[in-house]
Each structure stands twice: as C-alpha cells, then as structure tokens.
DRENVO-846510 format. One record per residue (C-alpha): x, y, z. Coordinates in pm, whole numbers, padded with zeros to 5 digits, always signed. Example, Ala and Ser with C-alpha at 12.3 -4.5 7.8 and 13.67 -1.06 7.14 Angstrom:
<atoms>
+01230-00450+00780 +01367-00106+00714 
</atoms>
This chain:
<atoms>
-01989+00357+01087 -01973+00374+00735 -01616+00430+00579 -01621+00614+00195 -01405+00393-00025 -01102+00526-00124 -01022+00728-00381 -00866+00496-00621 -00896+00496-01053 -01142+00313-01211 -00887+00080-01315 -00759+00005-00999 -01060-00097-00869 -01097-00357-01158 -00722-00496-01108 -00827-00499-00741 -01187-00698-00802 -01008-00931-01062 -00756-01032-00784 -00999-01090-00510 -01212-01339-00742 -00863-01473-00873 -00802-01530-00487 -01181-01689-00445 -01066-01931-00730 -00742-01983-00566 -00887-02086-00251 -01195-02334-00378 -00851-02476-00586 -00649-02534-00309 -00970-02652-00060 -00985-02985-00230 -00595-03124-00070 -00704-03004+00211 -00889-03181+00523 -01290-03064+00559 -01279-02833+00831 -00963-02657+00651 -01229-02690+00340 -01467-02470+00577 -01284-02216+00617 -01092-02183+00291 -01481-02229+00131 -01585-01827+00359 -01290-01660+00322 -01359-01769-00106 -01712-01634-00026 -01553-01332+00144 -01357-01252-00127 -01609-01290-00408 -01855-01067-00215 -01624-00840-00176 -01539-00838-00546 -01935-00788-00636 -01892-00516-00384 -01624-00347-00557 -01821-00397-00939 -02135-00256-00799 -01905+00061-00706 -01816+00094-01103 -02118+00089-01170 -02187+00357-00970 -01893+00522-01081 -01965+00455-01422 -02358+00598-01447 -02197+00945-01232 -01947+00967-01493 -02237+00954-01765 -02523+01142-01539 -02313+01416-01345 -02606+01445-01207 -02657+01153-01028 -02530+01180-00618 -02314+00891-00543 -02238+00787-00208 -02080+00557+00107 -02424+00414+00166 
</atoms>
C-alpha cells in the first residue's frame, strides 16, 4: 500500500528535511559517548533519518518540476 504525501507547503517540507538532517547529525555526534551496541542503534536511526530527508528532497524536486511544467504528472510512487 502506497500512501500519498500529506499536502504541505514546500517550506514545510524543507523544514522537515532540515530537521531530519539535524537529527541525523545529532545522533552521529551522540554516538561517540555510548557503548558500541548503542552506537549501532544510533547509527541505524541516523541512517533512517537521512534516508527520509533524501526522500523529502526528491519530493521537493518533483514539486519544483511540476511548478515549472504543469503538464508533468506527479504521483505518490
């Protein structure tokens, strides 16, 4: 099942993207002060945050392409 992204303004998407990247950097920074097992968990979460930020970046690119060319169809694929 594929969910379509919520209807947010591009500025809101950018805020979410930037917050996820900030969270990823924070998790990486905190990982140096914990045990190796905990570090692995923090890095996994960091990777998830950064991957989601990348997906949002791709969504923003689709939005800007659609704004430049209204005939381009955007889907929730």
